[in-house]
C-alpha positions as CSV (number, residue, x, y, z in Angstrom):
1,M,110.9,88.9,88.4
2,N,108.6,91.9,88.6
3,K,107.8,93.6,91.9
4,V,105.6,96.6,92.6
5,L,106.7,98.7,95.6
6,G,104.8,101.5,97.3
7,I,106.5,104.1,99.6
8,L,104.2,105.4,102.3
9,A,104.8,107.7,105.3
10,H,103.5,110.5,107.5
11,V,104.1,113.9,106.0
12,D,107.8,114.9,106.2
13,A,109.1,111.5,107.2
14,G,111.3,111.4,104.0
15,K,109.6,109.0,101.6
16,T,110.2,111.1,98.5
17,T,113.9,111.5,99.5
18,L,114.1,107.7,100.0
19,S,112.5,107.2,96.5
20,E,115.1,109.5,95.0
21,Q,117.9,107.6,96.6
22,L,116.6,104.2,95.4
23,L,116.3,105.5,91.8
24,Y,119.7,107.1,92.0
25,R,121.6,104.2,93.5
26,T,120.1,101.9,90.8
27,Q,121.1,104.3,88.0
28,S,117.5,104.9,87.0
29,I,118.1,108.6,87.4
30,R,121.4,110.4,86.8
31,T,121.2,113.2,89.4
32,L,120.0,113.2,92.9
33,G,117.1,115.6,93.5
34,R,115.8,117.0,96.8
35,V,112.4,118.1,98.0
36,D,113.7,121.3,99.5
37,H,115.5,122.1,96.2
38,R,112.2,121.5,94.3
39,D,113.9,119.1,91.9
40,A,112.8,115.7,93.2
41,F,112.3,113.3,90.3
42,L,108.8,112.1,91.3
43,D,107.5,115.4,92.7
44,H,107.6,117.0,89.2
45,N,104.3,118.8,89.3
46,R,104.6,122.5,89.9
47,L,102.2,122.4,92.9
48,E,104.2,119.6,94.5
49,R,107.5,121.4,94.1
50,E,106.1,124.7,95.5
51,R,104.4,123.1,98.5
52,G,107.1,120.5,99.2
53,I,104.6,117.7,99.5
54,T,103.5,114.8,97.3
55,I,100.0,115.4,95.9
56,F,99.8,112.9,93.1
57,S,100.9,109.3,93.1
58,D,103.7,108.8,90.6
59,Q,105.7,105.9,89.4
60,A,109.2,105.0,88.3
61,H,111.1,101.8,87.7
62,F,114.5,100.4,88.3
63,S,116.5,97.2,88.0
64,Y,118.4,95.6,90.8
65,G,119.7,92.0,91.3
66,G,118.2,90.9,88.0
67,N,114.7,91.9,89.1
68,C,112.6,94.7,87.8
69,Y,111.0,97.1,90.4
70,F,108.1,99.4,89.9
71,L,108.1,102.1,92.5
72,V,105.1,104.2,93.4
73,D,105.5,107.3,95.6
74,T,102.2,108.2,97.3
75,P,100.8,111.3,99.0
76,G,101.3,111.4,102.7
77,H,98.8,114.2,103.5
78,V,95.3,113.2,104.7
79,D,93.6,115.5,102.1
80,F,95.0,113.2,99.4
81,S,94.5,109.9,101.2
82,A,92.1,108.6,98.5
83,E,94.9,108.8,96.0
84,M,97.1,106.8,98.3
85,E,94.5,104.1,99.1
86,R,93.8,103.4,95.4
87,V,97.5,102.5,94.9
88,L,97.4,100.0,97.8
89,G,95.4,97.5,95.7
90,V,98.2,97.0,93.2
91,L,101.2,96.8,95.6
92,D,103.2,93.7,96.1
93,F,105.1,95.2,99.0
94,A,105.0,98.5,101.0
95,I,108.0,100.4,102.3
96,V,106.8,102.4,105.4
97,V,109.2,105.3,106.2
98,V,109.2,106.4,109.8
99,S,111.3,109.3,111.2
100,C,113.7,108.3,113.9
101,V,113.1,111.7,115.5
102,E,109.3,112.0,115.5
103,G,108.7,108.2,115.7
104,V,105.3,106.7,114.9
105,Q,102.9,109.5,114.1
106,G,99.2,109.6,113.5
107,H,99.2,109.0,109.8
108,T,101.7,106.2,110.3
109,E,99.1,104.3,112.3
110,T,96.5,104.9,109.6
111,I,98.9,103.5,107.0
112,W,99.4,100.4,109.1
113,Q,95.7,99.8,109.4
114,L,95.3,100.2,105.6
115,L,98.1,97.7,104.9
116,E,96.4,95.2,107.2
117,R,93.1,95.8,105.4
118,Y,94.7,95.2,102.0
119,R,97.0,92.5,103.2
120,V,100.1,94.1,101.8
121,P,103.5,92.8,103.1
122,A,105.5,95.7,104.6
123,L,109.1,96.6,105.4
124,F,110.1,99.6,107.6
125,F,112.8,102.1,106.9
126,L,113.7,104.2,110.0
127,N,114.9,107.4,108.5
128,K,116.8,110.5,109.7
129,T,119.3,108.6,111.9
130,D,121.7,111.6,111.3
131,R,119.3,114.1,112.9
132,E,119.7,115.4,116.5
133,G,117.3,113.5,118.7
134,A,117.1,110.4,116.5
135,D,116.5,107.2,118.5
136,P,116.1,104.2,116.2
137,E,115.9,101.7,119.1
138,R,113.0,103.7,120.7
139,V,111.2,103.8,117.4
140,Q,111.6,100.0,116.9
141,R,110.1,99.4,120.3
142,E,107.2,101.7,119.3
143,L,106.6,99.7,116.1
144,Q,106.7,96.4,118.0
145,A,104.3,97.7,120.7
146,K,101.8,99.5,118.4
147,F,101.9,97.4,115.2
148,S,103.4,93.9,115.6
149,P,106.1,92.1,117.7
150,A,107.2,90.7,114.4
151,V,108.9,94.0,113.5
152,C,112.6,92.8,113.5
153,D,115.8,94.7,112.9
154,F,117.7,93.5,109.8
155,T,120.1,96.4,109.7
156,A,123.1,94.2,110.8
157,G,122.0,91.1,109.0
158,F,121.5,87.6,110.4
159,T,122.9,88.3,113.9
160,E,122.3,85.8,116.7
161,P,119.6,87.9,118.3
162,L,117.8,88.2,115.0
163,V,117.9,84.5,114.3
164,E,116.5,83.8,117.8
165,R,113.7,86.3,117.1
166,L,112.8,84.6,113.8
167,A,112.8,81.2,115.5
168,E,110.2,82.5,117.9
169,L,107.9,83.4,115.0
170,D,107.5,79.9,113.6
171,D,107.5,76.5,115.2
172,N,109.4,74.9,112.2
173,L,112.1,77.5,112.5
174,L,112.4,77.0,116.2
175,E,112.9,73.2,115.6
176,R,115.5,74.0,113.0
177,Y,117.3,76.4,115.3
178,L,117.4,74.0,118.2
179,G,118.4,71.1,116.0
180,A,120.4,72.0,112.9
181,G,121.5,75.4,114.0
182,F,121.9,78.2,111.5
183,D,122.1,77.9,107.7
184,E,121.9,81.3,106.1
185,A,120.3,80.2,102.8
186,A,117.6,78.2,104.5
187,W,116.9,81.0,107.0
188,L,116.8,83.6,104.2
189,E,114.2,81.5,102.3
190,A,112.2,81.2,105.5
191,A,112.4,84.9,106.2
192,R,111.2,85.6,102.7
193,E,108.1,83.5,103.1
194,L,107.3,85.1,106.5
195,V,107.5,88.5,104.9
196,H,105.2,87.4,102.1
197,E,102.7,86.0,104.6
198,R,102.8,89.3,106.7
199,R,104.3,87.3,109.7
200,L,107.6,89.2,109.6
201,F,108.2,93.0,109.1
202,P,111.9,93.7,108.5
203,C,113.2,97.0,109.8
204,F,116.2,99.0,108.5
205,C,117.8,102.2,109.7
206,G,119.5,104.9,107.7
207,A,119.4,108.5,106.5
208,A,117.9,109.0,103.0
209,L,119.2,112.5,102.6
210,S,122.8,111.5,103.0
211,G,122.4,108.0,101.5
212,D,123.5,106.2,104.7
213,G,122.1,102.7,104.8
214,I,120.5,102.8,101.3
215,D,122.8,100.2,99.7
216,A,122.3,97.7,102.5
217,F,118.5,98.3,102.4
218,L,118.5,97.7,98.6
219,Q,120.3,94.4,99.1
220,W,118.0,93.1,101.7
221,L,114.9,94.4,99.9
222,D,116.0,92.3,96.9
223,K,116.6,89.2,99.1
224,L,113.5,89.4,101.2
225,T,110.8,89.9,98.5
226,H,109.5,87.7,95.9
227,T,106.5,87.4,93.6
228,G,105.1,84.7,91.4
229,Y,103.3,86.2,88.4
230,N,102.2,84.0,85.5
231,A,102.7,85.6,82.1
232,G,101.2,82.5,80.5
233,A,97.8,82.8,82.2
234,P,94.8,84.7,80.7
235,F,95.1,88.5,80.8
236,A,94.0,90.3,83.9
237,A,94.7,93.8,85.2
238,R,93.5,96.4,87.6
239,V,93.1,100.1,86.9
240,Y,94.4,102.2,89.7
241,Q,94.5,105.7,88.2
242,V,93.3,107.8,85.3
243,R,95.2,110.8,83.9
244,H,95.3,113.1,81.0
245,D,98.7,113.9,79.4
246,A,99.9,117.3,78.1
247,R,98.0,116.7,74.8
248,G,94.8,115.8,76.6
249,D,95.0,112.1,75.8
250,R,93.2,110.0,78.4
251,L,95.5,107.5,80.1
252,A,94.4,104.5,82.2
253,L,97.2,103.4,84.5
254,L,97.0,99.8,85.4
255,K,98.8,96.8,86.8
256,V,98.9,93.6,84.7
257,T,98.2,90.9,87.3
258,S,98.4,87.9,84.9
259,G,99.0,87.2,81.3
260,T,100.2,89.7,78.7
261,L,98.5,92.9,77.3
262,R,99.4,93.9,73.8
263,V,98.8,96.9,71.6
264,K,95.5,96.5,69.6
265,D,94.2,93.9,72.1
266,A,90.5,94.2,72.8
267,V,89.6,94.8,76.4
268,G,85.8,94.4,76.7
269,A,84.3,96.6,74.0
270,E,87.4,98.8,73.7
271,K,90.8,98.4,72.1
272,I,94.3,99.2,73.4
273,N,95.8,101.9,71.1
274,E,99.1,102.5,72.9
275,I,101.0,101.1,75.8
276,R,103.4,103.4,77.7
277,M,106.0,102.6,80.3
278,Y,106.4,105.6,82.5
279,N,109.4,106.7,84.5
280,G,108.4,110.0,86.1
281,T,107.2,112.4,83.4
282,K,109.0,110.4,80.6
283,Y,107.8,107.3,78.9
284,V,108.8,104.8,76.3
285,P,106.2,103.2,74.0
286,A,105.9,99.4,74.4
287,Q,104.3,96.7,72.3
288,Q,103.2,94.7,75.3
289,S,103.1,94.7,79.1
290,C,103.5,91.5,81.1
291,A,102.3,90.2,84.5
292,G,103.6,92.2,87.4
293,E,104.2,95.4,85.4
294,L,102.7,98.9,85.8
295,C,101.8,100.6,82.5
296,A,99.7,103.3,81.0
297,V,97.4,102.7,78.1
298,T,95.3,104.8,75.7
299,G,92.0,103.6,74.2
300,L,90.1,102.7,77.4
301,A,87.7,105.6,77.4
302,S,85.3,104.1,80.0
303,A,87.9,102.7,82.5
304,R,87.7,104.1,86.0
305,P,90.1,103.7,89.0
306,G,89.4,100.4,90.7
307,D,88.0,98.7,87.6
308,A,89.0,95.1,87.0
309,L,89.9,94.1,83.4
310,G,90.0,90.7,81.8
311,A,90.1,87.8,84.2
312,E,90.7,90.0,87.2
313,P,88.0,89.5,89.9
314,P,86.0,92.6,90.9
315,W,87.5,94.6,93.7
316,S,85.7,97.0,96.0
317,S,88.0,99.8,97.3
318,P,86.9,101.1,100.7
319,C,88.4,104.5,99.9
320,P,87.3,107.2,102.4
321,T,84.2,109.2,101.6
322,P,85.0,112.9,101.6
323,P,83.3,114.5,104.5
324,L,83.0,118.0,103.0
325,M,81.4,119.7,100.1
326,A,82.3,123.1,98.5
327,R,80.6,125.3,96.0
328,V,82.7,126.3,92.9
329,E,82.8,130.0,92.3
330,F,83.8,131.4,88.9
331,D,83.3,134.3,86.6
332,R,79.7,134.2,85.4
333,A,80.8,135.5,82.0
334,L,82.2,132.0,81.5
335,P,79.5,129.4,80.6
336,A,78.8,127.2,83.6
337,R,78.8,124.1,81.4
338,T,82.4,124.8,80.3
339,V,83.5,124.9,83.9
340,L,81.5,121.8,84.7
341,R,83.2,119.9,81.9
342,Q,86.6,120.9,83.3
343,F,85.7,119.6,86.7
344,C,84.2,116.4,85.2
345,L,87.6,115.7,83.7
346,L,89.2,116.1,87.1
347,E,86.6,113.8,88.5
348,E,87.7,111.1,86.1
349,E,91.1,111.3,87.7
350,E,89.8,111.7,91.3
351,P,86.4,110.0,91.5
352,A,86.0,111.1,95.1
353,L,85.4,114.6,93.9
354,A,81.8,113.4,93.0
355,V,81.2,116.6,90.9
356,E,77.5,117.6,91.2
357,W,75.5,120.1,89.1
358,Q,72.7,121.8,91.0
359,E,70.4,122.8,88.2
360,E,68.0,124.9,90.3
361,L,70.9,127.0,91.7
362,Q,73.1,126.8,88.6
363,E,76.0,125.7,90.9
364,I,78.8,123.2,90.7
365,R,79.7,121.4,93.9
366,V,82.6,119.1,94.7
367,R,83.4,116.8,97.6
368,I,86.7,117.2,99.3
369,M,88.8,115.8,102.2
370,G,90.0,119.2,103.5
371,E,90.9,122.8,102.8
372,I,94.4,122.1,101.5
373,Q,92.7,120.0,98.7
374,L,90.7,123.1,97.7
375,E,93.9,125.2,97.5
376,V,95.4,122.6,95.2
377,L,92.2,122.3,93.1
378,R,92.2,126.0,92.5
379,E,95.7,126.0,91.2
380,L,95.2,122.8,89.3
381,V,92.2,124.3,87.4
382,R,94.2,127.4,86.6
383,D,97.2,125.4,85.3
384,R,95.2,122.8,83.4
385,F,92.4,124.9,81.9
386,G,93.4,128.5,82.4
387,T,90.2,129.1,84.4
388,E,90.2,131.1,87.6
389,V,88.0,129.6,90.3
390,S,87.5,129.9,94.0
391,F,85.4,128.0,96.5
392,G,82.8,128.8,99.0
393,S,83.3,127.8,102.6
394,P,83.4,124.0,103.0
395,E,80.1,122.5,104.2
396,I,79.6,119.2,106.1
397,L,78.3,116.4,104.0
398,Y,75.4,115.0,106.1
399,Q,73.5,111.8,105.3
400,E,70.2,110.4,106.4
401,T,68.9,107.0,107.3
402,V,66.0,105.3,109.0
403,A,65.8,104.1,112.6
404,A,63.2,101.4,112.2
405,P,61.5,99.5,109.3
406,V,58.8,101.3,107.3
407,I,56.8,100.4,104.2
408,G,56.6,102.9,101.4
409,Y,54.1,102.8,98.5
410,G,54.5,104.2,95.0
411,H,51.9,104.3,92.3
412,Y,52.3,105.9,88.8
413,E,49.3,105.9,86.5
414,P,48.8,108.9,84.3
415,L,46.9,108.0,81.1
416,R,48.4,105.0,79.2
417,H,51.1,104.4,82.0
418,Y,51.0,102.0,84.9
419,A,53.2,100.8,87.7
420,E,52.9,100.1,91.4
421,V,55.6,99.2,93.9
422,H,55.6,98.3,97.6
423,L,58.9,98.6,99.4
424,R,60.1,98.1,102.9
425,L,62.9,100.3,104.1
426,E,65.0,98.7,106.8
427,P,68.0,100.2,108.8
428,G,71.2,98.8,107.4
429,A,74.6,98.4,109.0
430,R,76.6,101.6,109.4
431,G,78.6,102.2,106.2
432,S,76.6,99.7,104.1
433,G,75.0,102.3,101.8
434,I,71.9,101.2,99.9
435,T,71.2,97.5,99.4
436,F,68.4,95.7,97.7
437,R,66.6,92.3,97.9
438,S,63.3,91.0,96.8
439,E,60.7,89.1,98.7
440,C,58.2,89.3,95.9
441,P,57.2,86.0,94.2
442,T,57.7,86.1,90.4
443,D,54.1,84.9,89.9
444,L,53.0,88.3,91.3
445,L,55.6,90.4,89.4
446,A,57.7,89.1,86.6
447,L,61.5,88.8,87.1
448,N,62.3,91.3,84.4
449,W,60.2,94.0,86.2
450,Q,61.8,93.1,89.5
451,R,65.3,93.6,88.0
452,L,64.2,96.9,86.6
453,I,63.0,98.0,90.0
454,E,66.4,97.1,91.4
455,T,68.1,99.2,88.7
456,H,65.9,102.2,89.6
457,V,66.8,101.8,93.3
458,F,70.5,102.3,92.5
459,E,70.4,104.7,89.6
460,R,70.1,107.9,91.6
461,V,70.8,109.4,95.0
462,H,67.7,109.4,97.1
463,R,67.2,112.4,99.4
464,G,66.1,112.2,103.0
465,V,63.3,114.4,104.3
466,L,65.1,116.1,107.2
467,T,67.7,118.1,105.3
468,G,67.5,116.7,101.8
469,S,70.8,114.9,102.4
470,P,71.6,111.6,100.6
471,L,69.9,108.5,102.0
472,T,72.3,105.7,103.2
473,D,72.5,102.6,105.3
474,V,69.1,101.4,104.2
475,A,68.0,98.0,102.9
476,V,65.3,98.4,100.3
477,V,63.1,95.2,100.2
478,L,60.7,94.7,97.3
479,L,57.4,93.3,98.8
480,T,55.1,93.3,95.8
481,G,54.3,95.3,92.6
482,R,52.1,95.4,89.6
483,A,52.5,96.1,85.9
484,H,50.0,96.4,83.1
485,D,50.2,94.2,80.0
486,K,49.7,97.1,77.6
487,H,50.5,100.3,79.4
488,T,53.6,99.7,81.5
489,E,56.8,101.2,80.3
490,G,60.2,101.1,81.9
491,G,60.0,104.7,83.1
492,D,56.8,104.0,84.9
493,F,58.6,101.8,87.4
494,R,61.2,104.4,87.8
495,Q,58.5,106.9,89.0
496,A,56.9,104.3,91.2
497,V,60.2,103.4,92.9
498,Y,61.2,107.0,93.5
499,R,57.8,107.8,95.0
500,A,57.7,104.6,97.1
501,I,61.0,105.4,98.7
502,R,60.0,109.0,99.4
503,Q,56.6,108.0,100.7
504,G,58.2,105.6,103.1
505,L,60.6,108.3,104.4
506,E,57.7,110.6,105.0
507,Q,56.4,108.1,107.6
508,A,59.8,106.9,108.9
509,E,61.7,107.9,112.0
510,S,64.6,109.4,110.2
511,L,68.1,109.9,111.6
512,L,70.6,112.6,110.6
513,L,74.1,111.3,110.2
514,E,77.4,113.2,110.2
515,P,81.0,112.3,109.3
516,Y,83.5,111.5,112.1
517,Y,87.2,111.7,112.4
518,A,89.4,109.2,114.2
519,F,92.1,111.3,115.7
520,V,95.5,110.8,117.4
521,I,96.8,113.9,119.3
522,S,100.2,114.1,120.8
523,V,101.1,116.9,123.3
524,D,103.2,117.7,126.3
525,T,101.7,116.3,129.5
526,T,101.1,119.8,130.8
527,L,98.5,120.4,128.0
528,V,96.4,117.2,128.6
529,G,93.8,119.0,130.6
530,R,93.3,121.6,127.9
531,V,93.0,119.1,125.1
532,L,90.5,116.9,127.0
533,A,88.4,119.9,127.8
534,D,88.4,120.8,124.1
535,L,87.5,117.3,123.1
536,Q,84.5,117.3,125.4
537,R,83.4,120.7,124.0
538,M,83.7,119.2,120.5
539,S,81.5,116.2,121.4
540,G,84.5,113.9,121.0
541,R,84.9,110.5,122.6
542,F,88.4,109.4,123.6
543,E,90.4,106.8,125.4
544,P,92.4,107.6,128.5
545,P,95.7,109.4,127.6
546,E,98.7,107.2,127.2
547,L,102.3,108.2,128.1
548,E,104.6,107.6,125.1
549,C,108.2,108.8,125.2
550,G,107.4,111.5,127.7
551,R,104.4,112.8,125.7
552,A,100.7,112.3,126.2
553,V,98.9,110.6,123.3
554,I,95.1,110.8,123.1
555,R,93.1,108.7,120.7
556,G,89.4,108.9,119.9
557,R,86.7,110.0,117.5
558,A,84.9,113.3,117.0
559,P,82.5,115.0,114.5
560,V,84.2,116.5,111.5
561,A,82.0,119.6,112.0
562,T,83.6,120.4,115.4
563,M,87.2,119.2,114.7
564,M,88.2,120.1,111.2
565,S,89.9,123.3,112.3
566,Y,91.3,122.1,115.5
567,G,94.8,121.5,114.1
568,R,95.3,125.3,113.9
569,D,94.2,125.8,117.5
570,L,96.4,123.0,118.7
571,A,99.4,124.4,116.9
572,A,98.8,127.8,118.4
573,F,98.4,126.9,122.1
574,S,101.1,124.2,122.0
575,R,103.5,126.6,120.2
576,G,103.9,124.1,117.4
577,R,104.9,121.2,119.6
578,G,101.6,119.4,119.5
579,S,100.6,117.1,116.6
580,I,97.3,115.8,115.4
581,S,96.4,113.2,112.8
582,L,92.9,112.9,111.4
583,R,91.3,110.1,109.5
584,V,87.8,110.1,108.1
585,D,86.1,107.3,110.0
586,G,82.6,106.8,108.8
587,Y,79.2,108.3,109.8
588,E,77.4,108.4,113.2
589,P,74.2,110.0,114.4
590,C,74.6,113.8,114.4
591,H,75.5,115.4,117.7
592,N,73.3,118.4,117.1
593,P,70.5,117.4,114.6
594,D,68.0,120.0,115.7
595,D,70.5,122.8,115.0
596,V,71.5,121.4,111.6
597,I,67.9,120.8,110.5
598,A,66.9,124.4,111.5
599,R,70.0,125.8,109.7
600,R,69.3,123.9,106.5
601,A,65.6,124.8,106.5
602,Y,64.9,122.1,104.0
603,D,61.2,122.2,102.8
604,R,60.4,118.8,101.6
605,T,57.2,119.9,99.9
606,R,59.1,122.2,97.6
607,D,61.5,119.5,96.5
608,L,59.8,118.8,93.1
609,A,62.6,116.4,92.1
610,N,61.8,114.1,94.9
611,P,57.9,113.8,95.1
612,S,56.3,111.7,97.8
613,D,52.8,111.7,96.3
614,S,51.5,109.1,93.8
615,V,49.5,109.5,90.6
616,F,46.3,107.5,90.0
617,C,43.9,107.5,87.1
618,S,40.2,108.2,87.1
619,H,37.9,108.7,84.1
620,G,40.8,108.8,81.7
621,A,42.9,111.4,83.6
622,G,45.7,111.2,86.1
623,F,45.3,112.8,89.5
624,P,47.8,113.2,92.4
625,V,47.3,111.7,95.8
626,P,49.3,113.0,98.7
627,W,51.6,110.6,100.5
628,Y,49.4,110.3,103.6
629,E,46.4,109.1,101.6
630,V,48.1,106.8,99.1
631,E,47.6,103.6,101.1
632,R,43.8,103.6,100.6
633,Y,44.1,104.0,96.8
634,L,46.5,101.1,96.2
635,H,45.8,98.3,93.8
636,C,48.1,95.6,95.4
637,K,47.1,94.3,98.7
């Protein structure tokens, strides 16, 4: 039986150390490495070993109890959360590592929310029981109170209190308990199903560094997890990562979810050239990969993280949108296009970078989660390409939307060209992006033209008129349009659509949006007043502080612009005893739009790439009509 496990945790909870122990105890590796010794098996990248943190998801495999396990060690730092979230879609089970000293931390809560979203069954390993201040019972109570009452301690096996607790989770088990008593095989099968259905979350205690509790954890992990992959079904797989090996070969890392993938198989229009089974940095070539296995393949030049292959249904990953953008600075003696190609290669591996080339400024810009990611990017570019780069100060990625419906008109009619489009722009739900629908009858505009209009709506980023920031959370509704039997070409509707959207925005009540963090702050009770005053100053919203284990915990939301450097301030005035966890949590109306608009000084009339005027034809020549006069020239009524 194949099982894919992911190990997740707040930074420094010990997940890489636990991964090391699982691989060592199952003889997948011969020597036991350590993070602090910079020789951990799965933290093999130089940057990971120097910084002592996991930056890139990496995989290994081991055998235990006749089953084959694929283990994925994921980043725990918020700057690399997109890397972690992409892995969640291919996990069968998650092992959540929690320190028995620090307990449930901010990122632990984020992980739990993500596991709920992706419906991944989870087991808890309460680590560092050998450390001073460790309190496993307190941490278990925290997990039950914050996450689920179905978190149950399996460390001592099927004890009477555990059996009673399981009986409370299911009516059939309660009847069995009251009637037939306890039969271990039957109760084990029942517990296995409850885990699979996310109705039971087994909890274990131990110390990964010393190895205490690891063997018992492995035994229960094997007993309490099961999968049911069908190797005889049609081939299906999901791409969860793209990499380039030391030779520059492009690798698509995927999970086969059903059927079998073989070398030379056609996948869409491409062919599998090679299948590799990785264990850390090393791999063995394989002729096939079966359902439930993780593998890397060459030959899929167009595959992107999140892509569905074969019979796999499409899957939309709600990975966080980076809230910051930074300008890439490099030696101008080096061709800009060379550096751009290097960053585009990195974007294949990390799509959230969203590399952008600003032609008018001759600048490369990248999207990022935080400043630590910039430090890693700088070293990564040096290591991979030998190029020295730095970055400008991170800037907030603002977005724009509309507050009320508005109709926009676009007409494009230079000589021997013709297209006209009427669009209604409606406010969309927050986080919905750009959507499209048509209310135009096909007897007014043929279906093929309507589909072309839809394509043009989505093929580019449309810019708002307040700051030139990307347009989002807008429903674009096609009302009507017109084509010419002889003169209309595909590019004509492109121009008409772009101009219609922009003309509508010129009339609209636009809103400036900014990214927000969801935060969890834990401090001594004596510092609550200081923190609440800071949050008010930062335009944050928060719930009343809660007392947890003698410390005050404050949860809420605040703009990224005001809070992205607060961690340093908190560490300073709390003398390192305060903690903060930040998670990008969508966009909301900007708290200081006038200041941002004035600072950006965006001149919409000079943005030649986003014109709002239309082009009409008279006496064989095209002439421009400004946006505020377009309506009286229109052909469609």
